[in-house]
C-alpha positions, 0 to 999 in steps of 0.5 A, a space after each residue: 255270501 260266498 264267504 259265508 258259505 265257504 266258512 260253514 264247513 269249517 265251522 261244522 268241522 270245528 264243532 265236531 272236533 269240540 264234541 269229539 274232544 268233550 266226549 273223549 274227556 268224558 270217557 277218560 274220566 269215567 274210566 278213572 272212576 272205574 279204576 278207582 273203584 277197583 283200586 280202593 277195594 273193599 273192607 271186610 271184617 275177618 270172621 264176619 259178625 262173630 269177628 276174631 273169636 274162637 267161636 268164629 268158623 274161620 274155615 267157613 268164612 274163608 270158603 265163602 269170602 272171595 278176597 281180591 288184591 287191594 281189599 283190606 281185611 279188619 281183625 277186630 274183637 270185643 269180648 262182651 259176654 262172661 264166657 268170652 271175657 278173656 284176652 285175644 291177640 293177633 300174630 303173624 307167623 312166617 311159614 306154613 309149618 308153624 301155621 299148621 301147628 299153631 306155633 307162635 315161636 318167632 311170630 310177629 305181634 300185630 296186636 297185643 293181648 286185650 279183651 277188645 280191639 277196634 280193628 287191625 287193618 291188613 292189606 290183601 296181597 297175592 302172597 299168603 299171610 298167616 295169622 293166628 291168636 297165640 292166647 291159650 288154646 285159641 288156635 286152631 279156631 283162631 287162625 286164618 290165611 289172608 290171600 287174594 283169591 285169584 292168586 290162590 287159584 293159580 296153585 291148589 285150593 287153600 287148605 282150611 283146617 290144616 292150613 293152605 297149600 302154597 302157591 307153586 308160582 309156575 302158573 300165570 295169574 288170571 287177569 284181574 277184573 273189576 267187580 262191577 265193570 267186567 270189561 276193563 282190560 288187564 293192562 288198565 287193571 294192572 295200572 290200578 293194582 300198581 298204583 292204588 293209593 295214588 289213583 284213589 287219592 287222585 280220583 277222590 280229590 276229583 270227586 264229582 268235579 268231573 261232571 263240571 269239567 264235562 259241562 264246561 267242555 260242552 259249553 266250549 263246544 257250543 258257545 252260543 
């Protein structure tokens, strides 16, 4: 009797430790899922429903679209009406002056001229990326700056019709925050920003398996 009584506190301590361990695992896996959401980012079509076209109001689209590092923008076009049956292309100019003057000299060709393109994917970064269409007189209507919103906010607001102002680089980039969690620390989000592909692949592989892990952990905590 005394032996059983002496063992009871130890049993309770073991059960509490198992529950604590299972809870820790659960919180860790939930944090990974939240980080994966941030790392995966969004996919945003440049120009919205009008896509990459002279009829798109890309100035307005830029003002109304808040991109974050890790997002992916998609340039796509599909000339379906008689007045749009002309080719578009996508080039990237390397400096602000050429962007402002719609100068495609020495530009890097991202997509060749064609009447349609199913989609060119570009990763959003802190550094501004200047894109334009070099076909006929499609620029300035078809030109846009792709840059993470938080990075652009460090300097002056981006110009639209005359091109963006460059980031001065002297400020501190505000801590990135998850779009739907709102409470991840800057260190945790920085980890997701540094290793987005690895983290996303890992959590994608896990999928809903974390639920199985949690269930097994609780079964181990309560074997009876």
